[in-house]
C-alpha positions in Angstrom: 126.6 132.9 94.1 123.9 131.3 93.3 124.1 127.4 93.4 122.9 125.4 90.8 122.6 121.8 91.8 121.5 118.7 89.8 118.3 117.7 92.1 116.3 114.5 90.8 113.3 113.6 92.3 109.7 112.3 90.9 106.8 114.1 89.9 104.5 114.1 93.0 101.8 116.4 93.3 104.2 117.7 96.9 107.1 118.2 94.6 105.4 119.2 91.8 105.1 123.3 93.1 108.9 123.0 92.9 109.6 121.4 89.2 106.8 124.2 88.0 108.4 127.1 89.5 105.7 128.2 92.2 108.2 127.5 94.7 112.0 128.3 94.5 115.2 127.2 96.2 116.7 130.1 98.4 119.6 130.6 97.3 119.6 127.7 94.1 118.8 127.8 90.7 118.5 123.8 90.5 118.5 121.3 87.2 115.5 119.3 88.2 115.4 115.9 86.8 112.1 114.4 87.2 111.4 112.5 84.1 112.6 108.9 84.7 111.7 105.3 86.4 111.7 105.9 90.0 114.6 102.8 89.9 116.5 104.0 87.5 116.7 107.6 89.6 117.7 104.9 92.9 120.4 103.6 90.5 121.8 106.2 89.0 122.4 107.9 92.4 123.7 105.4 95.0 125.0 103.0 91.8 126.4 106.3 90.5 126.3 109.4 92.8 125.1 110.9 89.3 123.0 113.8 91.3 123.9 116.7 93.9 120.6 115.8 95.5 118.4 113.0 94.6 115.3 110.9 95.8 117.0 107.6 97.9 115.2 104.6 98.7 115.4 104.8 102.3 116.5 101.0 102.5 119.5 101.1 100.3 120.7 104.1 101.6 121.0 102.6 104.9 122.6 99.4 103.8 125.1 101.8 102.0 125.2 104.1 105.4 125.8 101.5 107.6 128.7 100.3 105.9 130.3 103.6 105.3 130.1 103.3 101.6 127.4 106.0 100.5 128.0 109.4 99.5 124.7 110.7 100.3 124.3 111.9 103.8 120.2 112.3 104.5 117.5 115.1 104.6 114.6 114.7 106.5 112.6 115.2 103.5 110.2 112.4 102.8 108.6 112.4 99.3 107.1 108.5 99.5 105.5 107.3 102.4 103.0 104.2 102.7 101.4 101.5 105.2 101.7 98.5 103.6 99.4 95.9 105.2 97.3 95.9 101.7 101.0 94.3 100.3 100.0 90.9 101.6 98.7 88.7 99.2 97.9 84.7 99.9 96.5 81.5 97.8 93.5 80.3 99.6 94.5 77.0 98.7 97.6 77.0 100.9 95.3 77.2 104.1 96.5 80.5 105.1 93.8 82.5 107.1 95.5 85.1 109.8 99.1 86.5 109.3 100.3 84.0 112.4 99.8 80.8 109.4 103.0 82.7 107.6 105.3 80.9 109.7 107.2 78.3 107.8 105.5 79.9 104.6 107.1 80.2 101.2 106.6 84.0 100.5 107.6 85.7 97.1 109.1 88.9 96.9 110.7 91.1 93.9 113.1 92.5 96.3 114.1 91.4 99.8 115.6 94.7 100.3 112.5 97.5 98.9 111.7 99.4 101.4 107.9 98.4 101.0 109.3 94.8 101.8 111.4 96.1 104.6 107.7 97.9 106.3 105.5 95.0 105.7 108.1 92.6 107.6 108.4 94.9 110.1 104.5 95.4 110.5 104.2 91.6 110.3 107.0 90.6 113.3 106.2 93.7 115.9 101.9 92.9 115.1 102.1 89.2 114.8 105.2 87.9 116.2 106.4 86.5 112.8 110.1 87.0 112.2 111.9 87.8 108.7 113.7 84.5 109.7 110.9 82.3 110.3 109.9 82.0 106.8 111.7 81.1 103.1 111.7 84.3 100.7 111.7 83.6 97.1 113.0 86.3 94.9 112.0 87.1 91.3 110.1 89.6 88.9 106.4 89.2 89.6 104.0 89.6 86.4 106.4 89.8 83.9 110.3 89.4 83.1 111.7 92.7 84.3 116.0 91.7 85.0 118.0 89.2 82.9 119.3 88.3 86.3 118.6 88.5 89.9 121.5 88.5 92.3 120.3 87.3 95.7 121.5 88.6 99.2 123.6 86.9 101.6 122.0 87.6 104.8 122.8 85.9 108.4 119.7 84.0 110.0 117.2 84.9 106.7 116.8 82.3 104.1 116.7 83.7 100.4 115.9 81.7 97.2 115.6 82.4 93.7 112.8 81.6 92.2 112.2 79.3 89.2 109.7 81.5 87.0 107.8 84.3 87.6 106.1 84.7 91.3 102.4 85.1 90.4 102.6 81.4 88.2 104.0 80.2 91.6 101.5 81.5 93.8 98.7 80.5 91.8 100.2 76.8 91.6 101.5 76.4 95.2 104.8 76.7 94.6 104.9 80.1 97.0 102.3 80.3 99.9 102.6 84.2 99.7 103.1 87.0 98.1 104.4 90.3 99.5 104.1 93.3 96.8 104.1 96.7 96.3 100.8 96.8 93.9 98.3 94.3 93.4 98.4 91.8 90.8 96.4 92.3 87.5 94.9 89.1 88.3 93.9 90.1 91.4 92.5 93.2 90.2 90.0 91.0 88.3 88.9 89.1 90.3 91.1 85.8 90.6 89.8 83.5 93.1 93.2 82.1 93.6 94.7 85.8 95.0 93.3 87.0 98.4 94.6 89.8 100.7 95.5 88.5 103.7 94.3 91.6 105.6 90.7 92.3 103.6 90.4 94.9 106.1 93.6 96.7 105.4 92.5 100.4 105.3 91.0 99.5 108.5 94.2 97.9 110.0 96.4 100.8 109.0 94.3 103.5 110.4 94.6 101.5 113.9 98.3 101.3 113.3 98.7 104.9 113.0 96.3 105.7 115.9 98.8 103.1 118.3 101.9 103.6 117.0 101.7 107.1 115.6 103.9 105.5 112.8 103.1 106.4 109.3 105.6 104.6 107.5 108.7 106.5 105.2 109.9 104.7 101.9 112.1 107.3 100.2 113.7 110.2 101.5 115.8 113.1 99.7 119.8 113.2 100.2 122.3 115.3 99.4 125.8 114.9 98.4 127.8 114.9 101.4 130.9 116.5 100.1 128.9 119.6 98.8 126.2 119.5 102.3 129.6 120.0 104.1 131.0 122.9 101.4 127.6 124.5 101.9 125.8 123.3 105.5 123.1 126.2 104.8 121.9 124.6 101.9 120.2 121.0 103.7 117.9 123.7 105.5 117.0 126.0 102.3 116.0 122.4 100.7 113.7 121.5 103.4 112.2 124.9 103.5 111.5 124.4 99.7 110.5 121.1 99.7 108.0 122.2 102.8 106.2 124.6 101.2 105.9 122.6 98.2 104.0 119.7 100.2 102.3 122.3 101.9 100.8 124.1 98.9 99.5 120.3 97.3 97.7 119.8 100.9 95.7 123.0 100.4 94.7 122.1 96.8 93.1 119.4 98.3 91.0 121.5 100.5 89.7 123.8 97.4 86.3 122.7 96.9 84.7 125.0 94.5 86.4 123.7 91.4 88.5 120.1 92.3 91.7 120.3 91.8 91.9 116.0 91.4 89.8 114.3 89.2 88.2 112.3 92.5 84.7 113.5 93.6 85.2 113.1 97.3 88.8 114.3 97.5 87.8 117.0 100.2 85.9 114.0 102.5 88.9 112.2 101.8 91.1 114.9 102.7 88.7 115.2 106.1 89.0 111.6 106.8 92.7 111.3 106.8 93.3 114.2 108.7 90.9 112.9 111.3 93.3 109.6 111.7 96.5 111.3 111.3 96.7 114.6 112.2 96.4 117.8 110.5 99.5 118.2 108.7 99.6 114.4 108.0 102.9 114.1 106.0 105.2 115.8 108.1 108.9 116.6 107.2 111.5 117.1 109.9 112.9 114.8 112.5 111.0 115.5 115.6 107.5 114.6 114.1 109.1 111.8 112.0 111.6 110.0 114.7 109.1 106.8 115.5 108.7 105.9 112.0 112.4 106.5 111.5 113.8 104.5 114.5 111.0 101.6 113.7 112.8 101.6 110.4 116.4 101.5 111.3 115.3 98.7 114.3 113.5 96.5 111.5 116.0 97.3 108.7 118.7 95.4 111.2 116.4 92.5 112.4 116.2 91.6 109.0 120.0 91.2 108.0 120.2 94.8 105.8 122.6 96.1 107.9 124.8 94.9 110.3 124.0 97.3 113.6 121.1 99.8 114.0 121.3 102.9 112.8 121.1 106.1 115.1 118.3 108.3 113.6 121.3 111.3 114.0 123.6 109.4 111.8 121.5 109.3 108.8 121.1 113.2 108.6 123.0 115.8 108.2 124.3 117.3 111.2 122.3 121.2 110.6 119.1 119.3 109.7 118.8 117.4 113.3 117.2 119.8 115.1 113.9 119.9 112.6 
């Protein structure tokens, strides 16, 4: 009998071969859901358990898992990964010139619990000795009002305050000293001198970090409804195989030089640089090749007050995938 699971995932180059039918999931005829904002997808999955299989925020998935309140169990499929040295912005007038200067400062962040912030703070603690509890976190919308209310987390040893307006104006007038943001503010992109990167050489630092640690940070994972995985224990590995095939096809497309498939003129040169820095298969799925990144994320999550204990890699993923 063919299963017909609902699968929610964003439209990435590495998932598009699944969405357009070039790659199929053995034993399944899925209904693919990919045309919603990523935040909506996360809310519908983690808040309402709406999909059989879904892309999930790794941080929020871990928080629910640690409390025994998550209907999903993880699959070692990671559609979104990113280094986050480039996520730190400062007001030069604050006198902050190095990461250690952030200690005791007020830092704006859209969502304290978002995975991008967990990773950026983890890097700050590991590389520069500034822990999450060493600063005051000011939570709010960044450049425009997105939410009618912003509930603040209550975390042991961590100070989180509500912003008294949008975070970007607060950075410009000195009410906060720095901003942790997953995308550059528009004024920064326009060259406003009141905003600077904490790490102007962020790409070089990220390459160095990857070389020294072997970590390419994970942002999102795929999760499967636990009841479905238990009923169909073959399905998790079938999904891993399909997502891996789709990802491999996307990477092979980047290497085509006769007629570029991506609208960037030096795509193949960048692919070569990336593989030189991170390895031939630089976006691996499975547990073995991602254990360092997964263990670091679990450690950071606990240290930042978001989970009551440090989760193990084994309790995050479905049992049939642990040898992947």
